[in-house]
C-alpha atoms as an extended CHARMM CRD file, in Angstrom:
* protein
*
       243  EXT
         1         1  MET       CA              0.0000000000        0.0000000000        0.0000000000  PROA      1               0.0000000000
         2         2  LYS       CA              1.2040000000        3.4860000000       -0.8060000000  PROA      2               0.0000000000
         3         3  SER       CA              2.0370000000        5.9640000000        1.9490000000  PROA      3               0.0000000000
         4         4  PRO       CA             -0.1390000000        9.1270000000        2.1070000000  PROA      4               0.0000000000
         5         5  ALA       CA              2.7550000000       11.2620000000        0.8490000000  PROA      5               0.0000000000
         6         6  LEU       CA              3.4230000000        9.0450000000       -2.1460000000  PROA      6               0.0000000000
         7         7  THR       CA             -0.2800000000        8.7950000000       -2.9150000000  PROA      7               0.0000000000
         8         8  PHE       CA             -0.4650000000       12.5950000000       -2.9700000000  PROA      8               0.0000000000
         9         9  LEU       CA              2.4570000000       12.8260000000       -5.4040000000  PROA      9               0.0000000000
        10        10  LEU       CA              0.9230000000       10.2280000000       -7.6820000000  PROA      10              0.0000000000
        11        11  LEU       CA             -2.4280000000       12.0020000000       -7.6050000000  PROA      11              0.0000000000
        12        12  LEU       CA             -0.6970000000       15.1840000000       -8.6930000000  PROA      12              0.0000000000
        13        13  GLY       CA              0.6050000000       13.2250000000      -11.6400000000  PROA      13              0.0000000000
        14        14  LEU       CA             -2.9360000000       12.2120000000      -12.5130000000  PROA      14              0.0000000000
        15        15  ILE       CA             -4.1060000000       15.8140000000      -12.4790000000  PROA      15              0.0000000000
        16        16  PHE       CA             -1.4160000000       16.9110000000      -14.9130000000  PROA      16              0.0000000000
        17        17  SER       CA             -1.6030000000       13.8460000000      -17.1280000000  PROA      17              0.0000000000
        18        18  SER       CA             -3.4220000000       14.0470000000      -20.4470000000  PROA      18              0.0000000000
        19        19  SER       CA             -3.9110000000       10.2910000000      -20.5770000000  PROA      19              0.0000000000
        20        20  ALA       CA             -7.1270000000        8.6050000000      -19.5240000000  PROA      20              0.0000000000
        21        21  CYS       CA             -8.0900000000        5.0210000000      -18.8790000000  PROA      21              0.0000000000
        22        22  ASP       CA            -10.4330000000        4.7960000000      -21.8110000000  PROA      22              0.0000000000
        23        23  SER       CA            -10.7470000000        1.0890000000      -22.4760000000  PROA      23              0.0000000000
        24        24  GLN       CA            -11.2220000000       -2.2560000000      -20.7920000000  PROA      24              0.0000000000
        25        25  LYS       CA             -8.1770000000       -4.5020000000      -20.5720000000  PROA      25              0.0000000000
        26        26  THR       CA             -9.9590000000       -7.0650000000      -22.6780000000  PROA      26              0.0000000000
        27        27  ASN       CA            -10.0430000000       -4.6360000000      -25.6000000000  PROA      27              0.0000000000
        28        28  ALA       CA             -6.3290000000       -5.2020000000      -26.2290000000  PROA      28              0.0000000000
        29        29  SER       CA             -5.9090000000       -6.0590000000      -29.8890000000  PROA      29              0.0000000000
        30        30  ALA       CA             -3.9860000000       -9.0750000000      -31.1180000000  PROA      30              0.0000000000
        31        31  GLY       CA             -0.8330000000       -8.5780000000      -33.1120000000  PROA      31              0.0000000000
        32        32  SER       CA              0.0200000000       -5.1970000000      -31.6560000000  PROA      32              0.0000000000
        33        33  GLU       CA              3.3190000000       -3.7920000000      -32.8870000000  PROA      33              0.0000000000
        34        34  THR       CA              6.0160000000       -2.4450000000      -30.6030000000  PROA      34              0.0000000000
        35        35  THR       CA              7.4600000000        0.0110000000      -33.0800000000  PROA      35              0.0000000000
        36        36  ALA       CA              7.4980000000        3.5460000000      -31.7410000000  PROA      36              0.0000000000
        37        37  MET       CA              4.9860000000        6.0510000000      -33.0120000000  PROA      37              0.0000000000
        38        38  PRO       CA              6.6740000000        7.6810000000      -36.0290000000  PROA      38              0.0000000000
        39        39  ASP       CA              5.6990000000       11.2180000000      -35.0280000000  PROA      39              0.0000000000
        40        40  ARG       CA              6.2130000000       10.7000000000      -31.3210000000  PROA      40              0.0000000000
        41        41  LYS       CA              8.5070000000       13.2760000000      -29.7250000000  PROA      41              0.0000000000
        42        42  GLY       CA              8.0090000000       12.1130000000      -26.1590000000  PROA      42              0.0000000000
        43        43  ASN       CA              6.1000000000       13.7200000000      -23.3530000000  PROA      43              0.0000000000
        44        44  PRO       CA              7.8750000000       16.5430000000      -21.5110000000  PROA      44              0.0000000000
        45        45  GLU       CA              7.0150000000       15.2040000000      -18.0550000000  PROA      45              0.0000000000
        46        46  PRO       CA              6.4750000000       11.7380000000      -16.5490000000  PROA      46              0.0000000000
        47        47  VAL       CA              2.7660000000       10.9150000000      -16.3760000000  PROA      47              0.0000000000
        48        48  ALA       CA              3.0060000000       10.0740000000      -12.6660000000  PROA      48              0.0000000000
        49        49  GLY       CA              4.5460000000       13.4390000000      -11.8500000000  PROA      49              0.0000000000
        50        50  ILE       CA              7.5690000000       11.7120000000      -10.2990000000  PROA      50              0.0000000000
        51        51  THR       CA             10.5610000000        9.8310000000      -11.7130000000  PROA      51              0.0000000000
        52        52  ILE       CA             11.7800000000        6.4600000000      -10.5210000000  PROA      52              0.0000000000
        53        53  GLN       CA             14.9430000000        8.1240000000       -9.2320000000  PROA      53              0.0000000000
        54        54  GLU       CA             12.8510000000       10.4410000000       -7.0670000000  PROA      54              0.0000000000
        55        55  LEU       CA             10.7100000000        7.5440000000       -5.8680000000  PROA      55              0.0000000000
        56        56  ASP       CA             13.7850000000        5.5100000000       -4.9110000000  PROA      56              0.0000000000
        57        57  LYS       CA             14.6830000000        8.1230000000       -2.2950000000  PROA      57              0.0000000000
        58        58  ASN       CA             11.6520000000        7.0340000000       -0.2730000000  PROA      58              0.0000000000
        59        59  TYR       CA             12.9720000000        3.4850000000        0.0040000000  PROA      59              0.0000000000
        60        60  GLU       CA             16.5820000000        3.8600000000        1.0990000000  PROA      60              0.0000000000
        61        61  GLY       CA             18.0390000000        0.6650000000        2.5470000000  PROA      61              0.0000000000
        62        62  LEU       CA             15.7180000000       -1.5230000000        0.4870000000  PROA      62              0.0000000000
        63        63  GLU       CA             16.3350000000       -3.4510000000       -2.7070000000  PROA      63              0.0000000000
        64        64  LYS       CA             14.1350000000       -3.4380000000       -5.7770000000  PROA      64              0.0000000000
        65        65  ALA       CA             13.0880000000       -5.6470000000       -8.6700000000  PROA      65              0.0000000000
        66        66  TYR       CA             11.5720000000       -4.7770000000      -12.0440000000  PROA      66              0.0000000000
        67        67  LEU       CA              9.1460000000       -7.3940000000      -13.3620000000  PROA      67              0.0000000000
        68        68  ALA       CA              6.5540000000       -7.6810000000      -16.1390000000  PROA      68              0.0000000000
        69        69  GLY       CA              3.9040000000      -10.3750000000      -16.0940000000  PROA      69              0.0000000000
        70        70  GLY       CA              0.9270000000       -9.1000000000      -18.0350000000  PROA      70              0.0000000000
        71        71  CYS       CA             -1.5380000000       -6.6800000000      -16.4780000000  PROA      71              0.0000000000
        72        72  PHE       CA              0.1970000000       -4.7140000000      -13.7600000000  PROA      72              0.0000000000
        73        73  TRP       CA             -2.9700000000       -4.5680000000      -11.6960000000  PROA      73              0.0000000000
        74        74  CYS       CA             -2.5470000000       -8.3160000000      -11.1070000000  PROA      74              0.0000000000
        75        75  THR       CA              1.1620000000       -8.5310000000      -10.3820000000  PROA      75              0.0000000000
        76        76  GLU       CA              1.1590000000       -5.4370000000       -8.1850000000  PROA      76              0.0000000000
        77        77  ALA       CA             -1.5410000000       -6.8540000000       -5.9190000000  PROA      77              0.0000000000
        78        78  ALA       CA              0.0210000000      -10.3240000000       -5.8170000000  PROA      78              0.0000000000
        79        79  LEU       CA              3.4980000000       -9.1750000000       -4.7550000000  PROA      79              0.0000000000
        80        80  ASP       CA              2.1110000000       -6.6050000000       -2.3210000000  PROA      80              0.0000000000
        81        81  ARG       CA              0.6910000000       -9.3940000000       -0.1550000000  PROA      81              0.0000000000
        82        82  ILE       CA              4.0530000000      -10.9890000000        0.6150000000  PROA      82              0.0000000000
        83        83  GLN       CA              6.0320000000      -10.3910000000        3.8020000000  PROA      83              0.0000000000
        84        84  GLY       CA              9.1700000000       -8.3800000000        3.1860000000  PROA      84              0.0000000000
        85        85  VAL       CA              7.6590000000       -6.5440000000        0.2380000000  PROA      85              0.0000000000
        86        86  VAL       CA              7.4410000000       -2.9590000000        1.4250000000  PROA      86              0.0000000000
        87        87  ASP       CA              5.7470000000       -1.4410000000       -1.6130000000  PROA      87              0.0000000000
        88        88  VAL       CA              4.8930000000       -2.1320000000       -5.2440000000  PROA      88              0.0000000000
        89        89  HSD       CA              4.2280000000        0.4260000000       -7.9730000000  PROA      89              0.0000000000
        90        90  SER       CA              2.8450000000       -0.0980000000      -11.4670000000  PROA      90              0.0000000000
        91        91  GLY       CA              4.6480000000        1.3190000000      -14.4720000000  PROA      91              0.0000000000
        92        92  TYR       CA              6.2630000000        0.7000000000      -17.8290000000  PROA      92              0.0000000000
        93        93  ALA       CA              9.6480000000       -0.8890000000      -18.5880000000  PROA      93              0.0000000000
        94        94  GLY       CA             11.7000000000       -2.2290000000      -21.4610000000  PROA      94              0.0000000000
        95        95  GLY       CA             11.0220000000        0.5590000000      -23.9480000000  PROA      95              0.0000000000
        96        96  LYS       CA             13.1100000000        3.3670000000      -25.3930000000  PROA      96              0.0000000000
        97        97  GLU       CA             10.3560000000        5.9530000000      -25.7090000000  PROA      97              0.0000000000
        98        98  VAL       CA             10.4600000000        8.7340000000      -23.1080000000  PROA      98              0.0000000000
        99        99  ASN       CA              7.6070000000        9.2270000000      -20.6080000000  PROA      99              0.0000000000
       100       100  PRO       CA              5.1330000000        6.7460000000      -22.1170000000  PROA      100             0.0000000000
       101       101  THR       CA              1.4320000000        6.9610000000      -21.3440000000  PROA      101             0.0000000000
       102       102  TYR       CA             -0.9990000000        4.1340000000      -20.6580000000  PROA      102             0.0000000000
       103       103  LYS       CA             -2.8810000000        5.0110000000      -23.8200000000  PROA      103             0.0000000000
       104       104  GLU       CA              0.2650000000        4.5490000000      -25.9050000000  PROA      104             0.0000000000
       105       105  VAL       CA              1.4980000000        1.4160000000      -24.1700000000  PROA      105             0.0000000000
       106       106  SER       CA             -1.8780000000       -0.3390000000      -24.1420000000  PROA      106             0.0000000000
       107       107  ALA       CA             -2.2650000000        0.3580000000      -27.8640000000  PROA      107             0.0000000000
       108       108  GLY       CA              1.1240000000       -1.2150000000      -28.5610000000  PROA      108             0.0000000000
       109       109  LYS       CA              2.5230000000        2.0960000000      -29.7710000000  PROA      109             0.0000000000
       110       110  THR       CA              5.6910000000        1.8910000000      -27.6830000000  PROA      110             0.0000000000
       111       111  SER       CA              8.1130000000       -0.9260000000      -26.9350000000  PROA      111             0.0000000000
       112       112  HSD       CA              7.3270000000       -0.9290000000      -23.2090000000  PROA      112             0.0000000000
       113       113  ALA       CA              5.7070000000       -3.6730000000      -21.1910000000  PROA      113             0.0000000000
       114       114  GLU       CA              3.2880000000       -3.1350000000      -18.3410000000  PROA      114             0.0000000000
       115       115  ALA       CA              5.5660000000       -3.7250000000      -15.3700000000  PROA      115             0.0000000000
       116       116  ILE       CA              6.0100000000       -3.2580000000      -11.6450000000  PROA      116             0.0000000000
       117       117  VAL       CA              8.7930000000       -2.1150000000       -9.3630000000  PROA      117             0.0000000000
       118       118  VAL       CA              8.9640000000       -4.1170000000       -6.1520000000  PROA      118             0.0000000000
       119       119  TYR       CA             10.6870000000       -2.5740000000       -3.1410000000  PROA      119             0.0000000000
       120       120  TYR       CA             11.6280000000       -5.2670000000       -0.6500000000  PROA      120             0.0000000000
       121       121  ASP       CA             13.5540000000       -5.7430000000        2.5760000000  PROA      121             0.0000000000
       122       122  PRO       CA             16.4550000000       -8.1470000000        1.8870000000  PROA      122             0.0000000000
       123       123  ALA       CA             16.5220000000       -9.0570000000        5.5850000000  PROA      123             0.0000000000
       124       124  VAL       CA             13.0580000000      -10.5930000000        5.1930000000  PROA      124             0.0000000000
       125       125  ILE       CA             12.8470000000      -11.7640000000        1.5850000000  PROA      125             0.0000000000
       126       126  ASP       CA             15.4780000000      -12.3030000000       -1.0810000000  PROA      126             0.0000000000
       127       127  TYR       CA             15.4050000000      -11.7570000000       -4.8360000000  PROA      127             0.0000000000
       128       128  ASN       CA             14.9910000000      -15.4690000000       -5.5480000000  PROA      128             0.0000000000
       129       129  THR       CA             11.8110000000      -15.5910000000       -3.5000000000  PROA      129             0.0000000000
       130       130  VAL       CA             10.4970000000      -12.4690000000       -5.2210000000  PROA      130             0.0000000000
       131       131  LEU       CA             11.0170000000      -14.3310000000       -8.5040000000  PROA      131             0.0000000000
       132       132  ASP       CA              9.2340000000      -17.3910000000       -7.1060000000  PROA      132             0.0000000000
       133       133  VAL       CA              6.1540000000      -15.2830000000       -6.3870000000  PROA      133             0.0000000000
       134       134  PHE       CA              6.4080000000      -13.6160000000       -9.7890000000  PROA      134             0.0000000000
       135       135  PHE       CA              6.3750000000      -16.9510000000      -11.6170000000  PROA      135             0.0000000000
       136       136  VAL       CA              3.2580000000      -18.0430000000       -9.7330000000  PROA      136             0.0000000000
       137       137  ALA       CA              1.4740000000      -14.7190000000      -10.2950000000  PROA      137             0.0000000000
       138       138  HSD       CA              1.2900000000      -15.1950000000      -14.0780000000  PROA      138             0.0000000000
       139       139  ASP       CA              1.7690000000      -17.7980000000      -16.8180000000  PROA      139             0.0000000000
       140       140  PRO       CA              5.4030000000      -17.4540000000      -17.9240000000  PROA      140             0.0000000000
       141       141  THR       CA              4.9330000000      -19.8050000000      -20.8740000000  PROA      141             0.0000000000
       142       142  GLN       CA              2.6720000000      -17.4660000000      -22.8240000000  PROA      142             0.0000000000
       143       143  VAL       CA              4.3850000000      -15.3930000000      -25.5040000000  PROA      143             0.0000000000
       144       144  ASN       CA              3.4230000000      -11.7200000000      -25.7320000000  PROA      144             0.0000000000
       145       145  ARG       CA              0.1690000000      -12.1850000000      -23.8700000000  PROA      145             0.0000000000
       146       146  GLN       CA             -1.4890000000      -13.0900000000      -20.5970000000  PROA      146             0.0000000000
       147       147  GLY       CA             -4.9170000000      -14.6350000000      -20.9910000000  PROA      147             0.0000000000
       148       148  PRO       CA             -7.2330000000      -12.0980000000      -22.6640000000  PROA      148             0.0000000000
       149       149  ASP       CA             -4.4970000000       -9.4530000000      -22.8020000000  PROA      149             0.0000000000
       150       150  VAL       CA             -2.6420000000       -9.7280000000      -26.0980000000  PROA      150             0.0000000000
       151       151  GLY       CA              0.4290000000       -7.9340000000      -27.3850000000  PROA      151             0.0000000000
       152       152  PRO       CA              4.1410000000       -7.4910000000      -26.5950000000  PROA      152             0.0000000000
       153       153  HSD       CA              3.2210000000       -4.9280000000      -23.9570000000  PROA      153             0.0000000000
       154       154  TYR       CA              1.8340000000       -7.8600000000      -21.9440000000  PROA      154             0.0000000000
       155       155  ARG       CA              4.9890000000       -9.9530000000      -22.2920000000  PROA      155             0.0000000000
       156       156  SER       CA              6.6200000000      -11.8130000000      -19.4440000000  PROA      156             0.0000000000
       157       157  ALA       CA              9.9670000000      -10.2010000000      -18.6700000000  PROA      157             0.0000000000
       158       158  ILE       CA             12.5390000000       -9.6580000000      -15.9570000000  PROA      158             0.0000000000
       159       159  PHE       CA             14.6290000000       -6.4900000000      -15.9330000000  PROA      159             0.0000000000
       160       160  PRO       CA             17.7390000000       -7.0990000000      -13.7750000000  PROA      160             0.0000000000
       161       161  ILE       CA             19.3840000000       -4.0170000000      -12.3170000000  PROA      161             0.0000000000
       162       162  ASN       CA             22.7400000000       -5.7200000000      -11.7250000000  PROA      162             0.0000000000
       163       163  GLU       CA             24.6980000000       -8.8250000000      -12.6650000000  PROA      163             0.0000000000
       164       164  GLU       CA             23.6510000000      -10.6530000000       -9.5170000000  PROA      164             0.0000000000
       165       165  GLN       CA             19.9810000000      -10.2880000000      -10.4210000000  PROA      165             0.0000000000
       166       166  ARG       CA             20.6770000000      -11.2810000000      -14.0160000000  PROA      166             0.0000000000
       167       167  MET       CA             22.4040000000      -14.4840000000      -12.9610000000  PROA      167             0.0000000000
       168       168  ALA       CA             19.6030000000      -15.2780000000      -10.5080000000  PROA      168             0.0000000000
       169       169  ALA       CA             16.9730000000      -14.7590000000      -13.2200000000  PROA      169             0.0000000000
       170       170  GLU       CA             18.8390000000      -16.9700000000      -15.6820000000  PROA      170             0.0000000000
       171       171  ALA       CA             19.2390000000      -19.6890000000      -13.0600000000  PROA      171             0.0000000000
       172       172  LYS       CA             15.5650000000      -19.4960000000      -12.0890000000  PROA      172             0.0000000000
       173       173  ILE       CA             14.3560000000      -19.8280000000      -15.6670000000  PROA      173             0.0000000000
       174       174  GLY       CA             16.7500000000      -22.6990000000      -16.2910000000  PROA      174             0.0000000000
       175       175  ALA       CA             15.5760000000      -24.5010000000      -13.1640000000  PROA      175             0.0000000000
       176       176  LEU       CA             11.9130000000      -24.0630000000      -14.0810000000  PROA      176             0.0000000000
       177       177  ASN       CA             12.5180000000      -25.4440000000      -17.5650000000  PROA      177             0.0000000000
       178       178  GLN       CA             14.2870000000      -28.4600000000      -16.0790000000  PROA      178             0.0000000000
       179       179  SER       CA             11.6720000000      -29.0380000000      -13.3930000000  PROA      179             0.0000000000
       180       180  GLY       CA              8.8410000000      -30.0310000000      -15.7020000000  PROA      180             0.0000000000
       181       181  LYS       CA              6.5140000000      -27.8080000000      -13.6900000000  PROA      181             0.0000000000
       182       182  PHE       CA              5.2500000000      -26.2600000000      -16.9090000000  PROA      182             0.0000000000
       183       183  SER       CA              4.2550000000      -28.1950000000      -20.0210000000  PROA      183             0.0000000000
       184       184  LYS       CA              5.7700000000      -25.5080000000      -22.2260000000  PROA      184             0.0000000000
       185       185  LYS       CA              9.1090000000      -23.7310000000      -22.2390000000  PROA      185             0.0000000000
       186       186  ILE       CA              9.4040000000      -20.5720000000      -20.1500000000  PROA      186             0.0000000000
       187       187  ALA       CA              8.8860000000      -17.5700000000      -22.4500000000  PROA      187             0.0000000000
       188       188  THR       CA             10.0560000000      -14.9710000000      -19.9300000000  PROA      188             0.0000000000
       189       189  THR       CA             12.7120000000      -12.7270000000      -21.4160000000  PROA      189             0.0000000000
       190       190  ILE       CA             15.5820000000      -11.1320000000      -19.5270000000  PROA      190             0.0000000000
       191       191  GLU       CA             15.9410000000       -7.5460000000      -20.6910000000  PROA      191             0.0000000000
       192       192  ASP       CA             17.7620000000       -4.3560000000      -19.8220000000  PROA      192             0.0000000000
       193       193  PRO       CA             15.3870000000       -2.0860000000      -17.8700000000  PROA      193             0.0000000000
       194       194  ILE       CA             16.5340000000        0.9680000000      -19.8860000000  PROA      194             0.0000000000
       195       195  GLU       CA             14.2950000000        3.1820000000      -17.7380000000  PROA      195             0.0000000000
       196       196  PHE       CA             11.2850000000        2.4430000000      -15.5520000000  PROA      196             0.0000000000
       197       197  TYR       CA              8.4110000000        4.9100000000      -15.7910000000  PROA      197             0.0000000000
       198       198  LEU       CA              5.7040000000        5.0110000000      -13.1540000000  PROA      198             0.0000000000
       199       199  ALA       CA              2.1740000000        4.6030000000      -14.4640000000  PROA      199             0.0000000000
       200       200  GLU       CA             -0.6070000000        7.1120000000      -13.9830000000  PROA      200             0.0000000000
       201       201  ALA       CA             -2.0030000000        7.5330000000      -10.4600000000  PROA      201             0.0000000000
       202       202  TYR       CA             -5.2630000000        5.7190000000      -11.1730000000  PROA      202             0.0000000000
       203       203  HSD       CA             -3.3580000000        2.4860000000      -11.8720000000  PROA      203             0.0000000000
       204       204  GLN       CA             -1.6980000000        2.3850000000       -8.4580000000  PROA      204             0.0000000000
       205       205  ASP       CA             -3.3790000000       -0.0410000000       -6.0190000000  PROA      205             0.0000000000
       206       206  TYR       CA             -6.0630000000       -0.5210000000       -8.6690000000  PROA      206             0.0000000000
       207       207  TYR       CA             -6.9710000000       -3.9970000000       -7.4420000000  PROA      207             0.0000000000
       208       208  GLU       CA             -7.6900000000       -2.7350000000       -3.9450000000  PROA      208             0.0000000000
       209       209  ASP       CA            -10.2140000000       -0.0720000000       -5.0070000000  PROA      209             0.0000000000
       210       210  PRO       CA            -13.7410000000       -1.5120000000       -5.5050000000  PROA      210             0.0000000000
       211       211  SER       CA            -14.8950000000        1.7040000000       -7.2000000000  PROA      211             0.0000000000
       212       212  ASN       CA            -12.7310000000        1.2520000000      -10.2920000000  PROA      212             0.0000000000
       213       213  PRO       CA            -14.6000000000        0.9370000000      -13.6160000000  PROA      213             0.0000000000
       214       214  ASN       CA            -12.8400000000       -2.2650000000      -14.6770000000  PROA      214             0.0000000000
       215       215  GLN       CA            -13.9130000000       -4.3370000000      -11.6950000000  PROA      215             0.0000000000
       216       216  GLY       CA            -15.3030000000       -6.9940000000      -14.0280000000  PROA      216             0.0000000000
       217       217  TYR       CA            -11.7820000000       -7.5750000000      -15.2850000000  PROA      217             0.0000000000
       218       218  VAL       CA            -10.3380000000       -7.4090000000      -11.7910000000  PROA      218             0.0000000000
       219       219  GLN       CA            -12.7260000000      -10.0270000000      -10.4250000000  PROA      219             0.0000000000
       220       220  ASN       CA            -12.5170000000      -12.3840000000      -13.3980000000  PROA      220             0.0000000000
       221       221  VAL       CA             -8.8460000000      -12.0740000000      -14.3550000000  PROA      221             0.0000000000
       222       222  SER       CA             -6.8560000000      -10.4550000000      -11.5580000000  PROA      222             0.0000000000
       223       223  ARG       CA             -8.4830000000      -12.0690000000       -8.5490000000  PROA      223             0.0000000000
       224       224  PRO       CA             -7.7560000000      -15.7200000000       -9.4970000000  PROA      224             0.0000000000
       225       225  LYS       CA             -4.0570000000      -14.8610000000       -9.9250000000  PROA      225             0.0000000000
       226       226  VAL       CA             -3.8660000000      -13.0290000000       -6.6160000000  PROA      226             0.0000000000
       227       227  GLU       CA             -5.6820000000      -15.8310000000       -4.8010000000  PROA      227             0.0000000000
       228       228  LYS       CA             -3.3370000000      -18.4010000000       -6.3450000000  PROA      228             0.0000000000
       229       229  VAL       CA             -0.3410000000      -16.5300000000       -4.9480000000  PROA      229             0.0000000000
       230       230  MET       CA             -2.0200000000      -16.2880000000       -1.5500000000  PROA      230             0.0000000000
       231       231  LYS       CA             -2.6200000000      -20.0420000000       -1.5370000000  PROA      231             0.0000000000
       232       232  VAL       CA              0.8670000000      -21.0560000000       -2.6730000000  PROA      232             0.0000000000
       233       233  PHE       CA              2.6260000000      -18.5880000000       -0.3740000000  PROA      233             0.0000000000
       234       234  LYS       CA              0.2260000000      -18.7220000000        2.5690000000  PROA      234             0.0000000000
       235       235  ASP       CA              3.1450000000      -18.9940000000        4.9940000000  PROA      235             0.0000000000
       236       236  ARG       CA              4.6270000000      -15.7670000000        3.6390000000  PROA      236             0.0000000000
       237       237  LEU       CA              1.5240000000      -13.5800000000        3.6250000000  PROA      237             0.0000000000
       238       238  LYS       CA              1.4420000000      -10.3060000000        5.5080000000  PROA      238             0.0000000000
       239       239  PRO       CA             -0.7770000000      -10.5390000000        8.6190000000  PROA      239             0.0000000000
       240       240  GLU       CA             -3.4580000000       -8.2950000000        7.1180000000  PROA      240             0.0000000000
       241       241  PHE       CA             -4.0030000000      -10.7760000000        4.2920000000  PROA      241             0.0000000000
       242       242  LEU       CA             -4.3470000000      -13.8930000000        6.4310000000  PROA      242             0.0000000000
       243       243  LYS       CA             -7.8340000000      -15.3350000000        6.3300000000  PROA      243             0.0000000000
């Protein structure tokens, strides 16, 4: 959950953002291209009103992970329930375009993926366990999609921020492929983060807000994924999520 101060900053970003959540997730079109918009010059300011570098200052002493596993509403809520995870924010990663908007990313007009940044306490949870939760929170065998959400912007990807994370991600994918846990090969890519951009304020903690207009999607698509994580990692749930 976001702190009041961070929520205020993100809400400011919403006020000054020209983007609007104008479509259901299930309206994503198949075969979306990741080529940048030919006339796109980039937005002058980040849509959240705050950069990732500025956000990092609120989490000194913690470590972070950048992950993409389809709709960020789902993965954000799933990781946020785990002990040691201090905060999770939705955003965009893996693209070269500056200050992308949800409208652009969801239309496949940039090379970004919907992603999350996970801030976690390494004294409580390590990167390997964060990856374990990530691989349960989505289907890593699907290529450029997650269920009804289709396009490269819904790809499964890990964005290591150092060599240690890269090696851990490679080892995890290799182990999963060898385990036979999945009937298909892991499709998760390991990519350079390039730059992580926070998503618009209305996407943050979206799953937790019953007033959001896409609650049909949340209940039918997001909720089963979140509940799966809660079942598999029941011994690692934060107290407030114990049933």
